C-alpha positions, 0 to 999 in steps of 0.5 A: 749073393751072386752062378758057380761058374767061373768068373773073375767077379764071383768070391767061392768063399762069398756063395758059401755063406749065403748058400748057408743063409739060403733058406732063411730069405723070407724070415723077416726075423732071420739072418736076413732081417736088415734088408727086411727092414731096409726095404720100405727105403729101398723101394722109395729111393728106387720108385722116386729114381726110376719116376724122374729118369724115365718120366713116370709121374703118375703114383696112381698108376697100379703098374708104373713099371710096365714096359721096362726091363729091370734085372736085380743082380745078386738078387737073393731070394728075391726080395726086391724082384718081387716088388720090382714085378708087383709094380709092372716091371718084367724082371729078370733075377741073377744070382751065382748061387743055386740055392738063392735062386731056388729059394726065389723061385718057390717063394715068386711061384707061391706069390703067382709072380713071374719072374725069370730066376737065373743061376748065372753071373753078370759076365755070362748074362753080358756076354748073351747081348742082353739090355736091361732099362734098370739094373739093381746092384743092391748090397752086392759090390761089397761081396764080390771078388773083382769089382772092375770086371762086375762093373764092366759086365753091368755097365754092358747089359744096361741099355742105353737110357738105361738107370743103374742104381747101386746101393752098398758100405762105405770103406771108413773106420765108421762103417767097421764100427758099425756094419761090422762090429756092432752088427755082427759081433755086437748086436748079432743082426748079420752072421759073423763074417758076413761083412769083409771091411776090405771090400767096402767101396767108397763113394767116390771109388764107386764113381771113378769105377762107373765113369770109364762106361759112360756112367755118370753119379746123379743122386747120392744118398746116405742111409742111416739106422735110427734106434729110438724107432727101430727104422732106417732113413735117408740122411746126408750122412754117407760114412756107412750105408750109401745108395746111389744112381747112375745113368749114361752121359 
């Protein structure tokens, strides 16, 4: 989910994984089925956090994110970039894998959406001096090679009053059992080898990595799968998937 250019945070093996699945981004029953299922929960969390942080209480507004510069880091095929654009945001989708960006551009054009998709790394974009009001870091940090370099670049890209939202997987035995063994080897929700448990990030580690960049943890919520109805929901259980919001201190 991340340019094939040299960058401390880019893991070539991760690029190969997602390049092999690039044609499946918009297939709700394909390799990215879990992300399609997670979409309502992720969008709801983002909407709630943005509404509070930027004081956007009018839910009836058809373009509530108008005026917000939004960066979707590791955007893949654009599953989050497109909803952000529909909400009125000025969206930049960033991914280091060319095939992902090609898939995202084709789909956005077909939907009539104007999204600035770039084959680029966070470090490269940060060096350009670009700034964004909202940065989405969803299911990305567990795939990068150097999390410190990656998060530093993302912090540099965040505007003074900005908000960044991070979604990832906790490094616990339960996460190994469910997110790796269960999701990849038993249920076959994801191709085998999609995740490396050693790269999973504990909430405390994420908060500690953000702190030197002046980013304080606000909301922290677990995300759990409900097998009885096949849906995902927010929870106090942080042991596997979780979402977090950080803002400038």
